[in-house]
C-alpha positions as CSV (number, residue, x, y, z in Angstrom):
1,M,-0.2,0.2,-0.1
2,R,2.8,2.7,1.0
3,I,4.7,2.1,-1.9
4,R,1.4,3.0,-4.4
5,V,1.4,5.7,-2.3
6,I,4.7,6.7,-2.9
7,Q,4.6,6.1,-7.1
8,N,1.8,7.9,-7.2
9,C,3.1,11.0,-5.9
10,G,6.0,10.7,-8.2
11,L,3.2,10.5,-11.0
12,A,1.6,13.5,-9.8
13,A,5.0,15.0,-9.8
14,I,6.2,14.4,-12.8
15,L,2.5,15.3,-14.3
16,T,3.0,19.3,-12.3
17,A,5.8,19.7,-13.4
18,G,5.5,19.3,-17.0
19,L,2.1,21.5,-16.8
20,A,3.9,24.0,-14.8
21,S,6.7,24.3,-17.4
22,V,4.3,24.7,-20.0
23,G,1.6,26.6,-18.6
24,C,3.7,29.4,-17.4
25,A,4.7,30.4,-20.4
26,N,2.7,33.7,-21.2
27,M,2.6,34.6,-17.5
28,S,3.9,37.7,-16.0
29,D,6.5,37.6,-13.4
30,S,4.2,38.5,-10.6
31,Q,2.1,35.9,-11.5
32,R,4.9,33.4,-12.1
33,R,6.3,34.2,-8.5
34,V,3.1,33.9,-7.0
35,T,1.5,30.5,-8.9
36,T,5.1,29.2,-8.1
37,G,5.1,30.1,-4.7
38,A,1.2,28.8,-4.3
39,G,2.5,25.4,-5.9
40,I,5.6,24.9,-3.1
41,G,3.3,26.0,-0.3
42,A,0.7,23.1,-1.5
43,A,3.8,20.5,-2.0
44,S,4.8,21.5,1.4
45,G,1.4,21.6,3.0
46,A,0.9,17.6,1.7
47,L,4.0,16.5,3.1
48,I,3.9,18.2,6.2
49,R,-0.3,17.3,7.2
50,G,-1.1,14.8,4.8
51,D,-4.9,16.3,3.7
52,T,-6.4,18.9,1.9
53,R,-6.7,21.0,4.8
54,G,-2.6,21.3,5.1
55,V,-2.9,21.1,0.8
56,A,-5.0,24.4,1.5
57,T,-3.0,26.1,4.4
58,G,0.4,25.6,2.3
59,A,-0.8,27.2,-0.8
60,A,-2.5,30.1,0.8
61,I,0.9,30.8,2.9
62,G,3.0,30.3,-0.4
63,A,0.8,32.7,-2.8
64,A,1.0,35.0,-0.2
65,G,5.0,34.3,0.0
66,G,5.6,34.6,-3.6
67,W,2.9,38.0,-3.5
68,I,5.9,38.9,-1.1
69,Y,8.8,38.3,-3.2
70,D,7.5,39.8,-6.1
71,R,6.9,43.3,-4.2
72,N,10.4,43.4,-2.8
73,Q,11.7,42.2,-6.5
74,R,9.7,45.1,-8.3
75,R,11.0,47.7,-5.6
76,W,14.4,46.6,-5.9
77,K,14.4,47.3,-9.9
78,R,12.7,50.9,-9.0
79,R,15.2,51.9,-7.0
80,R,18.4,50.7,-10.1
C-alpha cells in the first residue's frame, strides 16, 4: 500500500512539473512568482499534514509568500 502511494506521488510530481513548465509561458513575472509560491506551499502542506486542509493552507501561505517576494523584487528594480 505504501509503495503505491509513493508511486502516485511521483507521478503527480512529474505531471505537475510538466504542466507548470508549459502553463507558465504567457504569465507575467508577478503571476509566475505567486503561482510558484502557491505550488511550493501546497506541496509542503501535503507533505507536512497529509490532508487537503494542509494543502490548502500551504497553498495560501505560499501564494502570500510569492506575492511578498514579487513586491520586494519590483521595489528593488525601481531603485536601480
